[in-house]
Structure formats: structure tokens, C-alpha cells
C-alpha positions as CSV (number, residue, x, y, z in Angstrom):
1,M,16.3,5.9,-3.0
2,I,12.7,4.8,-3.8
3,T,9.9,7.1,-4.6
4,K,6.2,7.3,-4.2
5,E,5.5,7.0,-7.5
6,E,7.2,3.8,-7.7
7,I,5.6,2.3,-4.8
8,A,2.3,3.3,-5.8
9,K,3.0,1.5,-9.1
10,I,4.5,-1.5,-7.3
11,I,1.3,-1.9,-5.0
12,Q,-1.1,-1.2,-8.1
13,E,0.8,-4.1,-10.4
14,G,0.1,-6.6,-7.3
15,L,-3.4,-5.4,-6.6
16,P,-4.5,-4.4,-9.8
17,S,-8.1,-3.3,-8.8
18,S,-6.8,-0.9,-6.1
19,Q,-6.5,3.1,-5.9
20,V,-3.1,4.1,-4.2
21,D,-1.8,7.4,-2.7
22,V,1.4,7.5,-1.4
23,R,3.1,10.3,0.3
24,G,6.6,11.0,1.8
25,D,9.3,13.1,0.3
26,D,12.4,12.1,2.1
27,G,12.8,8.6,0.3
28,H,12.7,6.8,3.4
29,H,9.7,7.2,5.2
30,F,6.4,6.9,3.6
31,E,2.5,6.5,3.9
32,A,0.0,4.7,1.9
33,I,-3.7,4.4,1.5
34,V,-4.5,1.6,-0.3
35,V,-8.5,1.4,-1.6
36,S,-9.6,-2.2,-3.1
37,E,-12.5,-4.2,-3.2
38,E,-10.1,-7.1,-2.4
39,F,-10.0,-5.9,1.1
40,A,-13.7,-7.0,1.7
41,G,-14.4,-9.6,4.4
42,K,-10.3,-9.3,5.5
43,S,-8.6,-8.1,9.0
44,R,-6.7,-5.1,9.2
45,V,-3.7,-7.5,9.6
46,K,-4.5,-9.6,6.0
47,R,-4.9,-6.5,4.4
48,H,-1.6,-5.0,5.0
49,Q,-0.2,-8.7,4.4
50,M,-1.4,-8.4,1.0
51,V,0.2,-5.4,0.2
52,Y,3.2,-6.5,1.8
53,K,3.0,-9.2,-0.5
54,A,2.5,-6.8,-3.5
55,L,6.0,-5.0,-2.1
56,G,7.8,-8.2,-2.2
57,N,11.1,-7.7,-0.7
58,L,11.1,-3.9,-1.1
59,M,10.4,-3.5,2.6
60,E,14.0,-5.4,3.1
61,E,16.1,-3.8,0.4
62,R,14.7,-0.2,-0.4
63,L,11.9,0.9,2.2
64,H,13.0,2.1,5.8
65,A,9.3,2.7,6.7
66,L,5.6,2.6,5.3
67,A,2.6,3.4,7.4
68,L,-0.8,1.6,5.9
69,K,-4.1,2.6,5.7
70,T,-6.3,-0.2,3.9
71,I,-9.8,0.1,3.1
72,T,-12.8,-0.6,0.6
73,P,-14.4,1.9,-1.6
74,E,-17.4,1.2,0.9
75,E,-15.6,2.3,4.1
76,M,-14.4,5.4,2.3
77,G,-17.5,7.3,2.5
78,N,-17.7,6.4,6.3
């Protein structure tokens, strides 16, 4: 079983300039809000791909479901 803290750490290692908030307590279903300047000018699909790349094979091996919200710091205020 994986923890929300582990997920946040892995995303932050893959996207070092990001702020990550992961929620979920059942060990299988999580929601992550990822804020990063690196998302600027990128589509939602590309942003999600960046997060999945940071997670590597974790999605296949230990993480059942992850809902993502990916935003830039500028979008946070809107």
C-alpha cells in the first residue's frame, strides 16, 4: 500500500518546482493538486502526462486511481 506522502514526494522529485497536495485515505484512491510553473502554456493532457512521467511505473504497480488537478501558480488565484 502507498501513502499520500509517498505520492507527493515522488511527484515533487519528478517536478522539483512543484507544490503538491495529495488527499485520500484508503490506500488505493487518491486526488492530487499539483501546482507548477512548468505547466504554463501546456494543455491539461500534457500536464497530466508530466505528472504520470514523474510517477513512473507506480500507476501500474501500486497506485490504483489518481485524480489530478494541474495548475500554474497564476491559475491558483482564479
